[in-house]
C-alpha positions as CSV (number, residue, x, y, z in Angstrom):
1,X,13.3,47.0,147.3
2,X,12.2,50.6,147.1
3,X,14.0,51.0,143.8
4,X,11.7,48.2,142.4
5,X,8.7,49.9,144.0
6,X,9.4,53.2,142.2
7,X,10.3,51.4,139.0
8,X,7.0,49.4,139.1
9,X,4.9,52.5,139.9
10,X,6.5,54.6,137.1
11,X,6.3,51.7,134.6
12,X,2.5,51.7,135.0
13,X,2.4,55.2,133.3
14,X,4.2,53.8,130.3
15,X,1.9,50.9,129.8
16,X,-0.6,51.1,126.9
17,X,-2.9,49.1,129.2
18,X,-3.3,52.2,131.4
19,X,-4.4,54.4,128.5
20,X,-6.9,51.7,127.3
21,X,-8.4,51.4,130.8
22,X,-8.6,55.2,131.2
23,X,-10.6,55.4,127.9
24,X,-12.8,52.6,129.1
25,X,-13.3,54.3,132.4
26,X,-14.3,57.6,130.8
27,X,-16.7,55.9,128.5
28,X,-18.2,53.9,131.4
29,X,-18.6,56.9,133.6
30,X,-20.2,58.9,130.8
31,X,-22.7,56.2,130.2
32,X,-23.3,55.6,133.9
33,X,-23.7,59.3,134.5
34,X,-26.3,59.7,131.8
35,X,-28.2,56.7,133.2
36,X,-28.3,58.0,136.8
37,X,-29.2,61.5,135.6
38,X,-32.2,60.1,133.7
39,X,-33.3,58.1,136.7
40,X,-33.0,60.8,139.2
41,X,-34.8,63.4,137.0
42,X,-37.9,61.3,136.8
43,X,-38.2,59.9,140.3
44,X,-39.9,60.9,143.5
45,X,-36.8,61.8,145.5
46,X,-38.5,61.8,148.9
47,X,-39.9,58.2,148.8
48,X,-38.3,55.2,150.6
49,X,-38.3,53.2,147.3
50,X,-36.3,56.0,145.7
51,X,-33.6,55.6,148.3
52,X,-33.6,51.9,147.7
53,X,-33.1,52.6,144.0
54,X,-30.2,54.9,144.8
55,X,-28.5,52.1,146.7
56,X,-29.1,49.8,143.7
57,X,-27.6,52.4,141.3
58,X,-24.5,53.0,143.4
59,X,-24.0,49.2,143.9
60,X,-24.3,48.5,140.1
61,X,-21.9,51.3,139.3
62,X,-19.3,50.0,141.6
63,X,-19.9,46.3,140.8
64,X,-19.4,46.7,137.0
65,X,-16.7,49.3,137.6
66,X,-14.8,46.5,139.4
67,X,-14.5,44.7,136.0
68,X,-12.6,47.6,134.6
69,X,-10.2,47.7,137.5
70,X,-9.8,43.9,137.4
71,X,-8.9,44.3,133.7
72,X,-6.2,46.9,134.7
73,X,-4.9,44.5,137.4
74,X,-4.6,41.6,134.9
75,X,-3.0,43.6,132.2
76,X,-0.5,45.3,134.5
77,X,0.6,42.3,136.7
78,X,0.3,39.0,134.8
79,X,3.7,39.6,133.3
80,X,5.2,41.4,136.3
81,X,7.6,38.5,136.9
82,X,7.2,36.0,134.1
83,X,7.3,38.8,131.5
84,X,10.6,40.1,132.8
85,X,12.0,36.6,132.8
86,X,10.8,35.9,129.2
87,X,12.4,39.2,127.8
88,X,15.6,38.9,129.8
89,X,15.0,42.0,131.9
90,X,15.0,39.9,135.2
91,X,18.6,39.0,134.7
92,X,19.6,42.6,134.6
93,X,17.5,43.3,137.7
94,X,19.0,40.5,139.8
95,X,22.6,41.5,138.9
96,X,22.0,44.3,141.4
97,X,22.3,43.5,145.1
98,X,18.6,42.6,145.3
99,X,17.1,39.5,146.8
100,X,14.3,37.8,144.9
101,X,11.7,38.4,147.7
102,X,12.5,42.2,147.3
103,X,11.6,42.0,143.6
104,X,8.3,40.4,144.4
105,X,7.4,42.7,147.2
106,X,8.6,45.7,145.3
107,X,6.4,44.9,142.4
108,X,3.5,44.2,144.7
109,X,3.8,47.6,146.4
110,X,4.6,49.6,143.3
111,X,1.7,48.1,141.1
112,X,-0.5,48.0,144.2
113,X,0.0,51.7,144.9
114,X,-1.2,52.6,141.4
115,X,-4.1,50.2,141.5
116,X,-5.2,51.5,144.9
117,X,-5.1,55.1,143.7
118,X,-7.1,54.2,140.5
119,X,-9.6,52.3,142.5
120,X,-10.1,55.1,145.0
121,X,-10.6,57.6,142.2
122,X,-13.1,55.4,140.5
123,X,-15.0,54.9,143.7
124,X,-15.1,58.6,144.3
125,X,-16.3,59.3,140.8
126,X,-19.3,56.9,141.1
127,X,-20.3,58.3,144.5
128,X,-19.9,61.9,143.2
129,X,-22.0,61.3,140.1
130,X,-24.9,60.0,142.2
131,X,-24.6,62.9,144.5
132,X,-24.4,65.5,141.7
133,X,-27.5,64.2,139.9
134,X,-29.7,63.9,142.9
135,X,-29.1,60.9,145.2
136,X,-31.0,61.5,148.4
137,X,-29.5,58.6,150.4
138,X,-27.2,60.1,153.0
139,X,-24.5,57.5,153.7
140,X,-22.4,58.3,156.8
141,X,-18.9,59.4,156.2
142,X,-17.4,56.6,158.2
143,X,-19.3,54.1,156.0
144,X,-18.1,55.8,152.8
145,X,-14.5,55.6,154.0
146,X,-14.7,52.0,155.0
147,X,-16.5,51.2,151.7
148,X,-13.6,52.8,149.8
149,X,-11.0,50.7,151.7
150,X,-12.9,47.6,150.8
151,X,-13.3,48.6,147.2
152,X,-9.5,49.1,147.0
153,X,-8.9,45.8,148.8
154,X,-10.5,43.6,146.1
155,X,-8.1,44.5,143.3
156,X,-5.1,44.2,145.7
157,X,-6.2,40.6,146.5
158,X,-6.4,40.0,142.8
159,X,-2.9,41.4,142.4
160,X,-1.5,39.1,144.9
161,X,-3.0,36.1,143.0
162,X,-1.6,37.5,139.7
163,X,1.9,37.7,141.2
164,X,1.7,34.2,142.5
165,X,0.7,33.0,139.0
166,X,3.4,35.1,137.3
167,X,6.1,33.6,139.6
168,X,5.5,30.1,138.3
169,X,3.5,30.3,135.0
170,X,3.9,32.0,131.7
171,X,2.4,35.4,131.1
172,X,-0.4,34.0,129.0
173,X,-1.3,31.2,131.4
174,X,-1.3,33.7,134.3
175,X,-3.7,35.9,132.5
176,X,-6.0,33.0,131.8
177,X,-5.8,32.0,135.5
178,X,-6.6,35.4,136.8
179,X,-9.6,36.0,134.5
180,X,-11.0,32.5,135.2
181,X,-10.7,32.9,139.0
182,X,-12.3,36.3,138.9
183,X,-15.2,35.1,136.9
184,X,-15.5,32.0,139.1
185,X,-15.7,34.2,142.2
186,X,-18.3,36.4,140.6
187,X,-20.6,33.6,139.6
188,X,-20.2,31.8,142.9
189,X,-21.0,34.9,144.8
190,X,-24.1,35.5,142.8
191,X,-25.3,31.9,143.3
192,X,-24.8,32.3,147.1
193,X,-26.8,35.5,147.0
194,X,-29.7,33.8,145.2
195,X,-29.4,30.9,147.6
196,X,-29.6,33.1,150.7
197,X,-32.7,34.9,149.3
198,X,-34.3,31.5,148.6
199,X,-33.5,30.4,152.1
200,X,-35.1,33.5,153.5
201,X,-38.2,32.7,151.5
202,X,-38.3,29.2,153.0
203,X,-36.9,27.3,150.0
204,X,-34.2,24.6,150.0
205,X,-31.0,26.3,148.7
206,X,-28.1,25.1,150.8
207,X,-26.3,23.7,147.7
208,X,-26.2,27.2,146.2
209,X,-24.9,28.7,149.4
210,X,-22.2,26.1,149.7
211,X,-21.0,26.7,146.2
212,X,-20.7,30.4,147.0
213,X,-18.8,29.7,150.2
214,X,-16.3,27.5,148.4
215,X,-15.8,30.0,145.6
216,X,-15.2,32.7,148.2
217,X,-12.5,30.6,149.8
218,X,-10.8,30.0,146.5
219,X,-11.0,33.6,145.3
220,X,-12.5,36.1,147.8
221,X,-12.9,39.1,145.5
222,X,-16.7,38.9,145.3
223,X,-17.1,38.5,149.0
224,X,-15.2,41.7,149.5
225,X,-17.6,43.4,147.2
226,X,-20.6,42.1,149.2
227,X,-19.0,43.3,152.4
228,X,-18.5,46.7,150.9
229,X,-22.2,46.9,149.9
230,X,-23.2,45.8,153.4
231,X,-21.1,48.6,154.9
232,X,-22.4,51.3,152.5
233,X,-26.1,50.5,152.7
234,X,-26.7,49.2,156.2
235,X,-27.2,52.0,158.7
236,X,-29.9,53.4,160.8
237,X,-31.3,49.9,161.3
238,X,-32.1,49.5,157.6
239,X,-30.4,47.5,154.9
240,X,-31.2,49.5,151.7
241,X,-29.8,46.8,149.4
242,X,-31.7,43.8,150.8
243,X,-33.2,41.4,148.3
244,X,-30.7,42.4,145.6
245,X,-28.2,40.0,143.9
246,X,-25.7,42.9,144.3
247,X,-26.4,43.2,148.0
248,X,-25.4,41.1,151.0
249,X,-28.2,38.8,151.8
250,X,-25.6,36.8,153.7
251,X,-23.1,39.3,155.1
252,X,-19.5,38.2,155.3
253,X,-18.3,37.7,158.9
254,X,-15.3,39.1,160.6
255,X,-13.7,35.7,160.3
256,X,-14.0,35.9,156.6
257,X,-12.2,39.2,156.6
258,X,-9.4,37.7,158.7
259,X,-9.2,34.8,156.2
260,X,-8.9,37.3,153.4
261,X,-5.9,39.0,155.1
262,X,-4.3,35.6,155.6
263,X,-5.1,34.7,152.0
264,X,-3.2,37.7,150.7
265,X,-0.1,36.9,152.9
266,X,-0.1,33.3,151.7
267,X,-0.3,34.3,148.1
268,X,2.6,36.6,148.4
269,X,4.6,34.0,150.3
270,X,4.0,31.4,147.6
271,X,4.9,33.9,144.9
272,X,8.3,34.5,146.7
273,X,8.8,30.8,147.3
274,X,8.2,29.8,143.7
275,X,10.3,32.7,142.3
276,X,13.2,31.7,144.6
277,X,13.2,28.2,143.0
278,X,12.6,29.3,139.4
279,X,15.4,29.3,136.9
280,X,16.0,32.6,135.3
């Protein structure tokens, strides 16, 4: 299995997708850095509203940065199994004394390691840009570390779904599935946020909240993002991101986080199960 892990990790460096995502990341960070510099250079850095704005800027940077990382996950994993089957490489891999579950787990760990490193670097870059250009919101180190782990967790969950799709569908169909589920979770999460804000204002909005809950159960990537924002910007008795569609008007519970862990295990189990029954 460790041979597959090393092969999958090294293969990421040879993919043109990684170069494309690197270029997108550089362009995004340059644009984002210019934006935060302009905001911080014209604001009253000592006001409470400025600190609220800092939390908004960091949240927006991480939220839309998540699209780039999701793009990397999709390009690098939708053909992880189906692609090797379609081009005949899987037959050569399985000639070796490897079980099929080792192939799936090896690809998950190898690709996952690269995705985790890339996500952690992206997270660090966004936080650092805000700090360099004048962010005055002092987020506790423990919150920053926990936020980083949650930022990494989202793409890993998406990877497990991509491997499940790749184990039973074609590469093209898996790509469509992953993109649609990610967008579904994003829209559902946004609707739940609006529903929670309407409920806090005394309006009837249970339908919106229910849609968000259902979408989170089907694909929990957005709920992880909201949990990350809650961790980053809720300290000292204050939620610096309250009332924002990027915030956590309804914070995910510990039971939801347990569900996410079970969700990932189930996705990997189904990927292995389908791959074991698939003709090569």
